[in-house]
MDAnalysis code that builds the backbone (N, CA, C; Angstrom):
import MDAnalysis as mda
import numpy as np

u = mda.Universe.empty(450, n_residues=150, atom_resindex=np.repeat(np.arange(150), 3), trajectory=True)
u.add_TopologyAttr("name", ["N", "CA", "C"] * 150)
u.add_TopologyAttr("resid", np.arange(1, 151))
u.add_TopologyAttr("resname", ["MET", "LYS", "GLY", "THR", "ARG", "GLN", "ALA", "GLU", "ILE", "LEU", "LYS", "ILE", "ILE", "ALA", "GLN", "THR", "ASP", "VAL", "GLU", "THR", "GLN", "GLU", "GLN", "LEU", "LEU", "ASP", "GLU", "LEU", "ARG", "GLN", "ARG", "GLY", "PHE", "ASN", "ALA", "THR", "GLN", "ALA", "THR", "ILE", "SER", "ARG", "ASP", "ILE", "LYS", "GLN", "LEU", "HIS", "LEU", "VAL", "LYS", "GLU", "LEU", "ALA", "GLY", "THR", "GLY", "ARG", "TYR", "ARG", "TYR", "THR", "GLN", "SER", "GLN", "ARG", "ARG", "HIS", "THR", "LEU", "ASP", "PHE", "ALA", "GLY", "ARG", "LEU", "ARG", "THR", "ILE", "PHE", "LYS", "GLU", "SER", "VAL", "THR", "SER", "PHE", "ASP", "VAL", "ALA", "GLN", "ASN", "ILE", "VAL", "VAL", "ILE", "ASN", "THR", "MET", "PRO", "GLY", "LEU", "ALA", "SER", "ALA", "ALA", "CYS", "SER", "ALA", "LEU", "ASP", "SER", "MET", "ASP", "ILE", "ASP", "GLN", "MET", "VAL", "GLY", "THR", "LEU", "ALA", "GLY", "ASP", "ASP", "THR", "ALA", "ILE", "LEU", "ILE", "MET", "ARG", "THR", "ASN", "ASP", "ALA", "ALA", "ALA", "GLU", "PHE", "CYS", "SER", "GLU", "ILE", "HIS", "LYS", "MET", "LEU", "ASN"])
u.atoms.positions = np.array([
    [56.226, -84.571, -48.107],
    [57.376, -84.057, -48.838],
    [58.289, -83.246, -47.917],
    [57.671, -82.385, -47.097],
    [58.464, -81.544, -46.203],
    [59.265, -82.402, -45.231],
    [58.612, -83.386, -44.628],
    [59.295, -84.252, -43.671],
    [60.427, -85.023, -44.314],
    [60.215, -85.502, -45.525],
    [61.245, -86.240, -46.258],
    [62.414, -85.318, -46.589],
    [62.096, -84.106, -47.037],
    [63.143, -83.133, -47.375],
    [63.947, -82.761, -46.134],
    [63.259, -82.521, -45.013],
    [63.964, -82.144, -43.801],
    [64.817, -83.296, -43.273],
    [64.340, -84.518, -43.416],
    [65.155, -85.677, -43.020],
    [66.405, -85.758, -43.883],
    [66.260, -85.460, -45.157],
    [67.414, -85.478, -46.065],
    [68.397, -84.364, -45.712],
    [67.892, -83.214, -45.317],
    [68.762, -82.113, -44.894],
    [69.605, -82.554, -43.701],
    [68.986, -83.225, -42.741],
    [69.733, -83.703, -41.575],
    [70.801, -84.718, -41.970],
    [70.483, -85.569, -42.944],
    [71.481, -86.530, -43.445],
    [72.645, -85.790, -44.108],
    [72.297, -84.804, -44.923],
    [73.328, -84.050, -45.651],
    [74.291, -83.370, -44.689],
    [73.755, -82.668, -43.685],
    [74.649, -81.940, -42.780],
    [75.433, -82.880, -41.874],
    [74.942, -84.104, -41.709],
    [75.694, -85.087, -40.921],
    [76.857, -85.655, -41.723],
    [76.711, -85.707, -43.047],
    [77.717, -86.322, -43.907],
    [78.667, -85.327, -44.567],
    [78.210, -84.083, -44.694],
    [78.954, -83.088, -45.465],
    [79.061, -81.786, -44.692],
    [80.185, -81.114, -44.802],
    [80.317, -79.783, -44.215],
    [79.642, -78.783, -45.151],
    [78.432, -78.383, -44.794],
    [77.663, -77.440, -45.601],
    [77.769, -76.077, -44.948],
    [78.286, -75.121, -45.721],
    [78.554, -73.802, -45.175],
    [77.489, -72.772, -45.524],
    [76.794, -72.949, -46.663],
    [75.816, -71.951, -47.107],
    [74.495, -72.607, -47.496],
    [73.456, -71.789, -47.571],
    [72.162, -72.283, -48.021],
    [72.239, -72.732, -49.478],
    [73.004, -72.033, -50.276],
    [73.157, -72.412, -51.681],
    [73.787, -73.795, -51.806],
    [74.771, -74.055, -50.976],
    [75.430, -75.358, -50.970],
    [74.425, -76.447, -50.552],
    [73.621, -76.159, -49.580],
    [72.604, -77.100, -49.125],
    [71.576, -77.350, -50.225],
    [71.174, -76.294, -50.900],
    [70.237, -76.399, -52.008],
    [70.802, -77.278, -53.120],
    [72.079, -77.096, -53.456],
    [72.741, -77.929, -54.468],
    [72.759, -79.396, -54.061],
    [73.074, -79.654, -52.796],
    [73.100, -81.036, -52.293],
    [71.720, -81.673, -52.399],
    [70.684, -80.910, -52.048],
    [69.317, -81.430, -52.145],
    [68.940, -81.725, -53.596],
    [69.282, -80.835, -54.486],
    [68.966, -81.031, -55.910],
    [69.664, -82.264, -56.461],
    [70.898, -82.503, -56.037],
    [71.621, -83.699, -56.471],
    [70.931, -84.971, -55.997],
    [70.166, -84.863, -54.928],
    [69.447, -86.016, -54.376],
    [67.987, -86.066, -54.843],
    [67.640, -85.207, -55.815],
    [66.311, -85.248, -56.411],
    [65.254, -84.381, -55.752],
    [65.660, -83.470, -54.880],
    [64.704, -82.581, -54.221],
    [64.738, -81.228, -54.909],
    [63.559, -80.726, -55.279],
    [63.463, -79.415, -55.900],
    [62.874, -78.457, -54.872],
    [63.665, -77.522, -54.413],
    [63.218, -76.571, -53.397],
    [63.781, -75.194, -53.713],
    [63.177, -74.187, -53.111],
    [63.656, -72.817, -53.296],
    [64.510, -72.417, -52.097],
    [65.210, -71.325, -52.235],
    [66.034, -70.809, -51.141],
    [65.147, -70.447, -49.954],
    [63.959, -69.904, -50.215],
    [63.040, -69.539, -49.129],
    [62.591, -70.784, -48.352],
    [62.344, -71.868, -49.067],
    [61.949, -73.121, -48.418],
    [63.081, -73.650, -47.548],
    [64.296, -73.607, -48.070],
    [65.463, -74.075, -47.313],
    [65.657, -73.218, -46.068],
    [65.447, -71.931, -46.205],
    [65.579, -71.027, -45.069],
    [64.578, -71.390, -43.973],
    [63.331, -71.684, -44.354],
    [62.323, -72.112, -43.372],
    [62.712, -73.450, -42.737],
    [63.207, -74.368, -43.559],
    [63.639, -75.672, -43.038],
    [64.743, -75.506, -42.009],
    [65.686, -74.649, -42.287],
    [66.802, -74.402, -41.367],
    [66.269, -73.899, -40.029],
    [65.306, -72.997, -40.090],
    [64.716, -72.462, -38.856],
    [63.953, -73.546, -38.101],
    [63.117, -74.309, -38.809],
    [62.302, -75.335, -38.168],
    [63.144, -76.478, -37.596],
    [64.257, -76.786, -38.243],
    [65.139, -77.853, -37.768],
    [66.128, -77.365, -36.712],
    [66.091, -76.066, -36.432],
    [66.989, -75.448, -35.457],
    [68.456, -75.691, -35.833],
    [68.765, -75.427, -37.101],
    [70.140, -75.572, -37.550],
    [70.903, -74.298, -37.222],
    [72.132, -74.469, -36.815],
    [73.014, -73.349, -36.508],
    [74.343, -73.594, -37.197],
    [75.103, -72.549, -37.337],
    [76.445, -72.709, -37.899],
    [77.442, -72.798, -36.754],
    [78.339, -73.766, -36.870],
    [79.396, -73.897, -35.874],
    [80.725, -74.026, -36.608],
    [81.778, -73.699, -35.905],
    [83.109, -73.760, -36.477],
    [83.545, -75.213, -36.585],
    [83.886, -75.629, -37.793],
    [84.350, -77.004, -38.024],
    [85.861, -77.059, -37.818],
    [86.414, -78.247, -37.785],
    [87.844, -78.430, -37.571],
    [88.691, -77.829, -38.678],
    [88.079, -77.570, -39.834],
    [88.808, -77.011, -40.975],
    [88.947, -75.497, -40.887],
    [88.355, -74.885, -39.868],
    [88.399, -73.433, -39.742],
    [87.257, -72.752, -40.459],
    [86.387, -73.535, -41.088],
    [85.220, -72.999, -41.777],
    [83.980, -73.311, -40.956],
    [82.905, -72.625, -41.252],
    [81.653, -72.872, -40.558],
    [80.831, -73.910, -41.309],
    [80.003, -74.635, -40.546],
    [79.129, -75.645, -41.137],
    [77.817, -75.674, -40.380],
    [76.755, -76.085, -41.089],
    [75.458, -76.241, -40.438],
    [75.453, -77.489, -39.566],
    [74.834, -77.378, -38.409],
    [74.631, -78.505, -37.511],
    [73.345, -78.259, -36.748],
    [72.778, -79.306, -36.201],
    [71.548, -79.145, -35.436],
    [71.898, -78.682, -34.034],
    [71.199, -77.655, -33.564],
    [71.459, -77.093, -32.245],
    [71.244, -78.138, -31.166],
    [72.155, -78.214, -30.228],
    [72.015, -79.126, -29.102],
    [70.959, -78.619, -28.131],
    [70.609, -77.364, -28.232],
    [69.632, -76.754, -27.330],
    [68.230, -76.728, -27.909],
    [68.003, -77.352, -29.069],
    [66.722, -77.195, -29.756],
    [65.534, -77.605, -28.915],
    [65.656, -78.684, -28.114],
    [64.513, -79.126, -27.325],
    [64.218, -78.156, -26.190],
    [65.230, -77.624, -25.570],
    [64.987, -76.688, -24.478],
    [64.510, -75.347, -25.009],
    [64.895, -75.016, -26.226],
    [64.491, -73.736, -26.785],
    [63.003, -73.683, -27.108],
    [62.445, -74.797, -27.620],
    [61.088, -74.716, -28.099],
    [60.093, -75.561, -27.329],
    [60.510, -76.305, -26.355],
    [59.616, -77.214, -25.639],
    [58.426, -76.479, -25.042],
    [58.662, -75.536, -24.204],
    [57.570, -74.853, -23.503],
    [56.680, -74.083, -24.472],
    [57.252, -73.408, -25.420],
    [56.466, -72.623, -26.369],
    [55.568, -73.479, -27.243],
    [56.115, -74.539, -27.788],
    [55.320, -75.429, -28.637],
    [54.211, -76.093, -27.845],
    [54.554, -76.596, -26.694],
    [53.567, -77.279, -25.870],
    [52.455, -76.319, -25.447],
    [52.823, -75.128, -25.060],
    [51.835, -74.131, -24.631],
    [50.874, -73.803, -25.775],
    [51.403, -73.591, -26.962],
    [50.562, -73.263, -28.112],
    [49.606, -74.398, -28.437],
    [50.131, -75.605, -28.514],
    [49.297, -76.760, -28.834],
    [48.212, -76.943, -27.787],
    [48.594, -76.867, -26.533],
    [47.636, -77.127, -25.472],
    [46.591, -76.024, -25.354],
    [46.981, -74.793, -25.473],
    [46.006, -73.708, -25.358],
    [44.986, -73.763, -26.488],
    [45.417, -74.218, -27.656],
    [44.525, -74.261, -28.807],
    [43.668, -75.515, -28.867],
    [44.084, -76.593, -28.210],
    [43.373, -77.846, -28.442],
    [42.859, -78.587, -27.206],
    [43.468, -78.418, -26.056],
    [43.089, -79.210, -24.884],
    [41.816, -78.675, -24.247],
    [40.884, -79.598, -23.979],
    [39.643, -79.225, -23.308],
    [39.644, -79.670, -21.854],
    [40.352, -80.772, -21.548],
    [40.493, -81.226, -20.169],
    [41.623, -82.242, -20.081],
    [42.039, -82.546, -18.854],
    [43.087, -83.538, -18.638],
    [42.960, -84.082, -17.231],
    [43.510, -85.288, -17.043],
    [43.482, -85.898, -15.723],
    [44.607, -86.919, -15.649],
    [44.902, -87.357, -14.450],
    [45.964, -88.325, -14.231],
    [45.388, -89.536, -13.513],
    [45.862, -90.732, -13.890],
    [45.490, -91.977, -13.221],
    [46.780, -92.789, -13.086],
    [47.349, -92.753, -11.921],
    [48.638, -93.384, -11.632],
    [49.697, -92.821, -12.584],
    [50.287, -93.649, -13.457],
    [51.344, -93.139, -14.340],
    [50.821, -92.780, -15.730],
    [49.505, -92.645, -15.875],
    [48.897, -92.337, -17.168],
    [48.240, -90.965, -17.106],
    [48.521, -90.158, -18.122],
    [47.879, -88.854, -18.259],
    [46.903, -88.965, -19.421],
    [45.654, -88.582, -19.184],
    [44.627, -88.591, -20.224],
    [44.322, -87.143, -20.570],
    [44.461, -86.823, -21.847],
    [44.221, -85.464, -22.317],
    [43.083, -85.499, -23.324],
    [42.048, -84.698, -23.082],
    [40.940, -84.568, -24.025],
    [41.165, -83.300, -24.834],
    [40.998, -83.425, -26.146],
    [41.222, -82.298, -27.044],
    [39.966, -82.024, -27.856],
    [40.005, -80.975, -28.615],
    [38.946, -80.721, -29.579],
    [39.013, -81.848, -30.611],
    [37.897, -82.167, -31.265],
    [37.887, -83.276, -32.229],
    [38.982, -83.153, -33.289],
    [39.678, -84.275, -33.498],
    [40.702, -84.352, -34.539],
    [42.083, -83.873, -34.139],
    [42.269, -83.380, -32.930],
    [43.546, -82.778, -32.556],
    [44.407, -83.617, -31.619],
    [43.918, -84.757, -31.173],
    [44.702, -85.579, -30.241],
    [45.992, -86.084, -30.891],
    [45.928, -86.497, -32.144],
    [47.142, -87.014, -32.781],
    [48.187, -85.920, -32.980],
    [47.756, -84.705, -33.230],
    [48.712, -83.585, -33.367],
    [49.404, -83.323, -32.032],
    [48.618, -83.362, -30.959],
    [49.204, -83.153, -29.632],
    [50.207, -84.257, -29.308],
    [49.848, -85.509, -29.602],
    [50.761, -86.627, -29.334],
    [52.016, -86.542, -30.195],
    [51.850, -86.181, -31.449],
    [53.001, -86.056, -32.335],
    [53.981, -85.006, -31.812],
    [53.447, -83.883, -31.380],
    [54.310, -82.825, -30.837],
    [55.019, -83.309, -29.581],
    [54.297, -83.983, -28.711],
    [54.898, -84.499, -27.477],
    [55.974, -85.542, -27.783],
    [55.694, -86.440, -28.724],
    [56.664, -87.471, -29.087],
    [57.960, -86.872, -29.624],
    [57.856, -85.783, -30.346],
    [59.049, -85.173, -30.942],
    [59.893, -84.398, -29.937],
    [59.387, -84.220, -28.724],
    [60.089, -83.407, -27.732],
    [61.037, -84.188, -26.841],
    [61.130, -85.483, -27.015],
    [62.051, -86.301, -26.215],
    [61.909, -86.022, -24.717],
    [60.714, -86.138, -24.214],
    [60.453, -85.935, -22.790],
    [60.926, -87.187, -22.065],
    [61.934, -87.045, -21.246],
    [62.597, -88.179, -20.618],
    [61.649, -89.063, -19.816],
    [60.733, -88.474, -19.090],
    [59.834, -89.238, -18.218],
    [58.625, -89.817, -18.958],
    [58.506, -89.547, -20.257],
    [57.381, -90.067, -21.023],
    [57.821, -91.304, -21.799],
    [57.096, -92.405, -21.625],
    [57.405, -93.649, -22.324],
    [56.831, -93.616, -23.726],
    [55.612, -93.099, -23.885],
    [54.988, -93.037, -25.195],
    [53.609, -92.424, -25.125],
    [52.995, -92.286, -26.301],
    [51.664, -91.696, -26.391],
    [50.785, -92.562, -27.285],
    [49.494, -92.391, -27.133],
    [48.513, -93.069, -27.973],
    [47.384, -92.072, -28.201],
    [46.994, -91.887, -29.470],
    [45.984, -90.877, -29.774],
    [44.774, -91.481, -30.458],
    [43.626, -91.015, -30.038],
    [42.385, -91.269, -30.747],
    [42.021, -90.001, -31.485],
    [40.748, -89.767, -31.672],
    [40.305, -88.559, -32.352],
    [40.409, -87.338, -31.445],
    [39.897, -87.491, -30.223],
    [39.888, -86.358, -29.306],
    [40.424, -86.711, -27.919],
    [41.115, -87.841, -27.825],
    [41.677, -88.266, -26.554],
    [43.108, -88.748, -26.759],
    [44.008, -88.261, -25.928],
    [45.407, -88.668, -25.968],
    [45.757, -89.333, -24.645],
    [46.481, -90.425, -24.727],
    [46.955, -91.129, -23.548],
    [48.478, -90.984, -23.531],
    [49.010, -90.505, -22.417],
    [50.458, -90.393, -22.243],
    [50.866, -91.367, -21.148],
    [51.794, -92.233, -21.449],
    [52.277, -93.174, -20.451],
    [53.588, -92.622, -19.911],
    [53.587, -92.337, -18.629],
    [54.761, -91.771, -17.974],
    [55.493, -92.882, -17.221],
    [56.760, -92.662, -16.901],
    [57.557, -93.685, -16.219],
    [57.080, -93.949, -14.788],
    [56.628, -92.914, -14.113],
    [56.219, -93.065, -12.713],
    [54.943, -92.274, -12.454],
    [54.298, -92.592, -11.347],
    [53.113, -91.837, -10.925],
    [53.479, -90.382, -10.672],
    [54.645, -90.159, -10.058],
    [55.077, -88.783, -9.768],
    [55.305, -87.996, -11.051],
    [55.895, -88.636, -12.053],
    [56.134, -87.953, -13.329],
    [54.813, -87.564, -13.978],
    [53.808, -88.437, -13.891],
    [52.487, -88.132, -14.457],
    [51.847, -86.953, -13.728],
    [51.926, -86.970, -12.399],
    [51.354, -85.872, -11.614],
    [52.066, -84.557, -11.921],
    [53.381, -84.607, -12.041],
    [54.159, -83.403, -12.353],
    [53.801, -82.871, -13.738],
    [53.627, -83.773, -14.708],
    [53.266, -83.350, -16.056],
    [51.890, -82.676, -16.047],
    [50.939, -83.243, -15.306],
    [49.617, -82.607, -15.184],
    [49.715, -81.232, -14.555],
    [50.576, -81.094, -13.589],
    [50.791, -79.792, -12.958],
    [51.309, -78.781, -13.981],
    [52.226, -79.225, -14.847],
    [52.761, -78.342, -15.901],
    [51.662, -77.963, -16.884],
    [50.813, -78.910, -17.243],
    [49.699, -78.618, -18.147],
    [48.798, -77.555, -17.517],
    [48.489, -77.734, -16.243],
    [47.632, -76.778, -15.528],
    [48.236, -75.365, -15.573],
    [49.548, -75.268, -15.329],
    [50.218, -73.964, -15.373],
    [50.133, -73.344, -16.768],
    [50.296, -74.167, -17.810],
    [50.265, -73.654, -19.177],
    [48.907, -73.132, -19.578],
    [47.863, -73.787, -19.093],
    [46.511, -73.419, -19.500],
    [45.942, -72.246, -18.716],
    [46.581, -71.874, -17.617],
    [46.068, -70.767, -16.799],
    [46.874, -69.520, -16.974],
])
């Protein structure tokens, strides 16, 4: 439900100049979503929505262009410190071992970060495979993981 609602919020702000949370709430209700102002406020924070000046001289919600740089390191550090047990590199593939059940969460977080050098991920129960574009990119990513965990 949350993911569907947040996707709808992104559609709404792309199609309509939404200036207030109340206006956003009304738009969601018209589309069949029942949410509270507190929920919308959390969604705005999680989606990294900001207000920018529109051509009409009024402000409107839009998704921050800096959202990936703002939360990349923090999100990755939290996920990895809580779940990764080991990692290694084999050419352009990074293998990450996690606590049981957490590999898919780690892959999902990585996939949502639009990492340019990462082609894709594959998750099992406690093992994640990251396919990087080059051997150097894989080695560099492992180096970043090492820095985060220490």
